[in-house]
N, C-alpha and C positions, 0 to 999 in steps of 0.2 A: 289338255294342254299344260295345265298346272302340275298335273301328276308327272308328266314327261320331263317338264323343267326340273321338278324335284329330283327325279331319278337321275338326270344328268348332273345335277349338282353334287348328289351323293357319290357318284362315280368319280366325278373330278376331285373331290375331296379325297377320297380313298387312294386315287391315283398319285395325287400329289403328296399325301401324308406317308404313303407306304412305299411306292415304286420310284418316286423322284426325290426321295429324301437322301440326306447324307450327313456325316457327323458334323461337318464344319457349318452346314445350313442350320442343323439342329441347335448349334451354339449361336450363330449369327442372327437368325430370324428373330428370336424372342427379344434381342437387344434392339434390332431395328425398329420394331414396333413400339418400343419404349418411347414415350414422348421425351425424355431426358436425352436420348440419343440425338434428337433433331435440335437440341439447344444451340451447337455451334453454328448450325445453318441459320437459325433465326437471327443469331447475333450478326452474322455475316450480311444477311439481307438488311438488317438495321443499319449496318455500316455502309452499305450500298445507297440507302436513301440518305442518310446523313451527308455523305460525300457529294452526292449528284443531285439531290432534291431536298435540301434542308428545310426549305419553306414549307414542304408538304409532310413533314415528320408527323406532325399532330394528327393530320388527317390519316396519315398511313396506320397509325396506332388505332384511332377510333373506328375507322372501317374494318380492320382485322378482328377487333374485339367484337363488334357487331355481327360480322359474319360467323364467327365461331359460336357466338351465342344463338343465332338463328339455326345453324346446321345441327348443333348439338341438341337444342331444344326440339327441333323437328324430329330428328332421327331417333333420339333416346326416350324423349318423353311422350311423343304422339304416335309416331309409326311402329315402334318396337311393341307397346302394348296393345296396338290396334291389331296387327297382324299376327302376333303371338308365335313366331316361327321359333322353334327350339334350335339353339347352336348345335352344330355337330357334336361338340363335347358333352352336350346335355342330351343328345339324342339316344333314346335307349338302345337302337340298333347300331349306330355308328360308334358310339363310345367305347365298344368292346374291341373295335379295330384300330383305335387312334391312340397315339402315344401322347401323354400328358406333357408337353414342352412347357406350357404356361397354365396358371389357374384357369379354370374354366370361366369364371367372372359371371356376368348377368345370364339370366335364362334365356333371353331372347336375342336373335341376331339380325332381323330384317328392319330396316336396312343397315349397313355398316355405318356406324359414326365416325370410325377412323378414315374411311373412304370419304364421306360427305365433308368432314373436317378439312383433311388434307388436299382433296382436289378443289374444294371451295377456296381455300387460301391459296392453292397454286394458279387458279383462274384469276383470282383478284389481283395477287401480287404481279402475275404475268401482264396483266393490262395496265396496272398502275406504273410498273417499272417501264414498261414500253412507252407510256406517255410521258413520262418525266425524264427518261435517260435515253429514249429512242433506240434501246437494245431489247432484243428478244431473248428472255431467259427460259428456252425450252427446257433446260435441266430441272426446272420446278416440277414439271409433269412426270419426268422419270423418277424423282425423289418420292412423289406421291404414289406412283405405280408400285415401287419397290416395297414401300410400307403396306399398301394393299395386299399384295402378293404374299407378305409375312403373315398377313392376318389369316389368309387361307392355309398357309403352310403349317400354322400351329394349331389349326383346328378350330379357330374362333368363329370363322364365316364361311359360308358358300360363295361361290362365284357371282351368283345373281345378287347376293347381299351387297358384294363389292360393286357390281355395275349399277345398280339403283342407287346406292350411296353416292358414287361418282357423279351421276346425273342430277341427283338432288343438290349435291354440293356445288356443281357447275350452275345450276339454276339460280340458287341463292346468290352466288357471286355475281351473276348477270344482273339480277335485281339490284344487289347493293352498288355496283359499279354504275349501273344506269342511273340510280338515284343521285350518286355522288356527281356524275358528269351533268345531270339535268339541272340540279338545284344548288350544287355547291362549287364545283370547279368551272370557273368562267374564263375561258381563253379568248383574249381578242384576236380575231383572224388577222392573218398577216396582212392582207390587202387593206384593212382598215387602219392598221398600225402605219402603213406606208403612207396613206392618205393624210392620217394625222401628222405625221413628220413633214410631209409636202406643204400641208397648210401651214404648220408652224414656221417652216422656212421661208414661205411667202410672206407671211406676216412680218417676220424679222426683217426681211428686205424691204417691204414697204416702209416699216417704222424708220429704217436708216435712211431711205431716200427722203423721207418726209423731213 
């Protein structure tokens, strides 16, 4: 089974890198995967938080940092050395058929740290923004998906590297978000708030009548 998956991965990389390539993608994809290219988006999300949920700004920053630390530590420091799967650009067979659009980078590829980080952040930010602004920012997943595709396009990762990285990032985001909702973010239910308001009103009326 693992051999079949590995063969399909190799076929997919060769197909994307040689048959689905184009000059403009050769120029765009290395930029897309560069963390600096996402800086405007990060600032825009921070602006959304400051405008719509300023009281949660500190929590937003802390949760984001914790998530990135966990996804990066797990994917880069634990799983990659353990599985020791060579990147396509380091693979003795594949590298002769691939174009070097970026530096090969680290030796191992499984799972993708880019996928873990960006999908983890996407899931976390989607849930937080939904809670704080009542808006569903689905575009976060499109952004993460484009970055992940760029990783395969430039030969840094196989599709299964991306898939497992996405699942790991989503899992970490689920844990971080769950911890936040359980132990940090306490929201008074609407019914309780109404009962408190009603009780306060009754007390005020009684005092006035007295």
